[in-house]
C-alpha positions as a Markdown table, in Angstrom:
| # | Residue | x | y | z |
|---|---|---|---|---|
| 1 | Unk | -0.2 | -0.1 | 0.1 |
| 2 | Unk | 0.9 | 3.4 | 0.0 |
| 3 | Unk | 0.4 | 7.0 | 0.6 |
| 4 | Unk | 0.1 | 9.7 | -1.8 |
| 5 | Unk | 0.8 | 13.4 | -2.0 |
| 6 | Unk | -0.7 | 15.7 | -4.6 |
| 7 | Unk | 1.4 | 18.6 | -5.1 |
| 8 | Unk | 1.3 | 21.6 | -7.3 |
| 9 | Unk | 4.5 | 23.1 | -8.5 |
| 10 | Unk | 5.0 | 26.2 | -7.2 |
| 11 | Unk | 5.3 | 24.3 | -3.3 |
| 12 | Unk | 7.9 | 25.6 | -1.4 |
| 13 | Unk | 6.6 | 23.4 | 1.2 |
| 14 | Unk | 4.2 | 21.2 | 0.7 |
| 15 | Unk | 2.0 | 19.9 | 3.7 |
| 16 | Unk | 0.6 | 17.6 | 1.2 |
| 17 | Unk | 4.1 | 16.2 | 1.6 |
| 18 | Unk | 4.8 | 16.9 | 4.8 |
| 19 | Unk | 1.4 | 15.4 | 6.3 |
| 20 | Unk | 2.7 | 12.2 | 3.5 |
| 21 | Unk | 5.8 | 11.3 | 5.1 |
| 22 | Unk | 4.3 | 11.5 | 8.3 |
| 23 | Unk | 1.4 | 8.8 | 7.5 |
| 24 | Unk | 4.5 | 6.8 | 5.1 |
| 25 | Unk | 6.5 | 6.2 | 8.3 |
| 26 | Unk | 3.8 | 5.9 | 10.9 |
| 27 | Unk | 2.5 | 3.0 | 9.2 |
| 28 | Unk | 5.4 | 1.7 | 7.1 |
| 29 | Unk | 4.9 | 2.5 | 3.4 |
| 30 | Unk | 5.6 | 3.9 | 0.9 |
| 31 | Unk | 5.6 | 7.7 | 0.4 |
| 32 | Unk | 4.7 | 8.6 | -3.2 |
| 33 | Unk | 4.4 | 12.4 | -4.5 |
| 34 | Unk | 2.4 | 13.0 | -7.4 |
| 35 | Unk | 2.6 | 16.4 | -9.3 |
| 36 | Unk | -0.6 | 16.5 | -12.6 |
| 37 | Unk | 0.1 | 18.7 | -15.3 |
| 38 | Unk | -2.7 | 20.1 | -16.3 |
| 39 | Unk | -4.3 | 19.8 | -19.7 |
| 40 | Unk | -3.6 | 23.8 | -20.3 |
| 41 | Unk | -0.1 | 23.4 | -19.2 |
| 42 | Unk | 0.5 | 20.5 | -22.0 |
| 43 | Unk | -1.1 | 23.0 | -24.4 |
| 44 | Unk | 1.1 | 25.4 | -23.8 |
| 45 | Unk | 4.3 | 23.1 | -23.8 |
| 46 | Unk | 2.8 | 21.6 | -26.7 |
| 47 | Unk | 2.9 | 25.0 | -28.4 |
| 48 | Unk | 6.4 | 26.2 | -27.6 |
| 49 | Unk | 7.2 | 23.1 | -28.6 |
| 50 | Unk | 5.8 | 23.6 | -32.1 |
| 51 | Unk | 7.2 | 27.2 | -32.2 |
| 52 | Unk | 10.4 | 26.7 | -31.3 |
| 53 | Unk | 10.7 | 23.7 | -33.4 |
| 54 | Unk | 8.0 | 22.5 | -35.5 |
| 55 | Unk | 8.0 | 20.1 | -33.4 |
| 56 | Unk | 5.1 | 18.5 | -30.9 |
| 57 | Unk | 6.5 | 17.0 | -27.5 |
| 58 | Unk | 5.7 | 13.3 | -26.4 |
| 59 | Unk | 4.0 | 12.5 | -23.5 |
| 60 | Unk | 6.3 | 10.8 | -21.9 |
| 61 | Unk | 8.7 | 13.5 | -22.0 |
| 62 | Unk | 5.4 | 15.5 | -20.6 |
| 63 | Unk | 5.4 | 13.3 | -18.0 |
| 64 | Unk | 8.9 | 13.4 | -17.3 |
| 65 | Unk | 8.6 | 17.3 | -16.5 |
| 66 | Unk | 5.3 | 16.9 | -14.3 |
| 67 | Unk | 7.7 | 14.2 | -12.6 |
| 68 | Unk | 10.7 | 17.1 | -12.1 |
| 69 | Unk | 8.5 | 19.3 | -10.6 |
| 70 | Unk | 7.2 | 16.7 | -8.0 |
| 71 | Unk | 10.8 | 15.6 | -7.4 |
| 72 | Unk | 11.5 | 19.4 | -6.5 |
| 73 | Unk | 9.0 | 20.2 | -4.0 |
| 74 | Unk | 9.4 | 16.6 | -2.4 |
| 75 | Unk | 13.4 | 16.9 | -2.6 |
| 76 | Unk | 12.2 | 20.6 | -0.1 |
| 77 | Unk | 10.9 | 17.8 | 2.5 |
| 78 | Unk | 11.7 | 14.4 | 2.1 |
| 79 | Unk | 14.0 | 11.6 | 1.0 |
| 80 | Unk | 12.2 | 8.9 | 1.1 |
| 81 | Unk | 9.6 | 9.1 | -2.0 |
| 82 | Unk | 9.0 | 8.5 | -5.1 |
| 83 | Unk | 8.3 | 11.1 | -7.9 |
| 84 | Unk | 5.4 | 10.7 | -10.0 |
| 85 | Unk | 3.9 | 12.4 | -12.9 |
| 86 | Unk | 0.7 | 12.4 | -14.6 |
| 87 | Unk | -1.3 | 14.6 | -17.4 |
| 88 | Unk | -4.8 | 15.2 | -17.7 |
| 89 | Unk | -6.8 | 16.6 | -14.6 |
| 90 | Unk | -5.5 | 16.9 | -11.1 |
| 91 | Unk | -8.4 | 15.8 | -9.0 |
| 92 | Unk | -8.8 | 12.6 | -11.4 |
| 93 | Unk | -6.0 | 11.6 | -12.0 |
| 94 | Unk | -5.1 | 11.6 | -8.2 |
| 95 | Unk | -7.8 | 9.3 | -7.4 |
| 96 | Unk | -7.0 | 6.8 | -10.2 |
| 97 | Unk | -3.0 | 6.8 | -9.0 |
| 98 | Unk | -3.8 | 6.0 | -5.5 |
| 99 | Unk | -7.1 | 3.7 | -7.0 |
| 100 | Unk | -5.0 | 1.8 | -9.2 |
| 101 | Unk | -2.0 | 2.2 | -6.1 |
| 102 | Unk | -4.1 | 0.6 | -3.6 |
| 103 | Unk | -3.6 | 3.9 | -1.6 |
| 104 | Unk | -3.7 | 3.8 | 2.1 |
| 105 | Unk | -4.8 | 8.1 | 2.1 |
| 106 | Unk | -4.2 | 10.7 | 0.1 |
| 107 | Unk | -2.6 | 13.9 | 0.7 |
| 108 | Unk | -3.7 | 17.4 | 0.0 |
| 109 | Unk | -3.1 | 20.9 | 0.4 |
| 110 | Unk | -6.1 | 23.2 | 1.0 |
| 111 | Unk | -5.8 | 27.4 | 0.7 |
| 112 | Unk | -8.3 | 29.9 | 1.8 |
| 113 | Unk | -10.0 | 32.1 | -0.3 |
| 114 | Unk | -12.3 | 34.3 | 1.4 |
| 115 | Unk | -11.6 | 38.4 | 2.7 |
| 116 | Unk | -12.8 | 37.4 | 5.9 |
| 117 | Unk | -10.5 | 34.2 | 6.0 |
| 118 | Unk | -13.7 | 31.4 | 5.6 |
| 119 | Unk | -11.8 | 27.9 | 4.7 |
| 120 | Unk | -12.5 | 26.9 | 1.4 |
| 121 | Unk | -10.4 | 23.8 | -0.1 |
| 122 | Unk | -9.6 | 24.3 | -3.8 |
| 123 | Unk | -11.8 | 23.0 | -6.3 |
| 124 | Unk | -8.8 | 20.3 | -7.0 |
| 125 | Unk | -8.6 | 19.0 | -2.7 |
| 126 | Unk | -12.6 | 19.1 | -2.8 |
| 127 | Unk | -13.4 | 16.7 | -5.7 |
| 128 | Unk | -10.7 | 14.4 | -4.1 |
| 129 | Unk | -12.6 | 14.6 | -0.9 |
| 130 | Unk | -15.8 | 13.8 | -2.6 |
| 131 | Unk | -14.5 | 11.0 | -5.2 |
| 132 | Unk | -11.7 | 9.4 | -3.2 |
| 133 | Unk | -12.6 | 5.7 | -2.1 |
| 134 | Unk | -9.8 | 5.9 | 0.5 |
| 135 | Unk | -9.7 | 8.4 | 3.2 |
| 136 | Unk | -8.1 | 12.1 | 2.3 |
| 137 | Unk | -6.0 | 14.1 | 4.6 |
| 138 | Unk | -6.4 | 18.1 | 3.3 |
| 139 | Unk | -3.7 | 20.2 | 5.5 |
| 140 | Unk | -3.5 | 24.2 | 4.8 |
| 141 | Unk | -0.7 | 25.6 | 3.5 |
| 142 | Unk | 1.8 | 27.8 | 6.1 |
| 143 | Unk | 0.9 | 31.3 | 6.0 |
| 144 | Unk | -2.6 | 30.5 | 5.3 |
| 145 | Unk | -4.3 | 29.0 | 9.2 |
């Protein structure tokens, strides 16, 4: 079984990775840190490649790019993980990956959005909470609490 930590490329230190590492250690399970490159990011990379080289980017290269993003975020927090890069809808891909790997938990970050400080989850986090077959751990990013 595995613990899945979903991360964004912009995370300096990911609360999802921190919580995922704690769970992985506590339950003696593998930690998989996953970044899902969105369809729009994929299209942007394709567009850039076509303009610069006249060729499309192989999907495996795109997944490698997403894996590097996961690795960059995870390496700031822990050294015992497997980085994974996927392409598609973040919530759908995280849930599918978790199901395929018999995950014990999915760890994701939440964010505050309202001016009065009411805690609301981001759409990816909300979709994972509603649609996951395994328990989901959410944690607010540092500075959002």
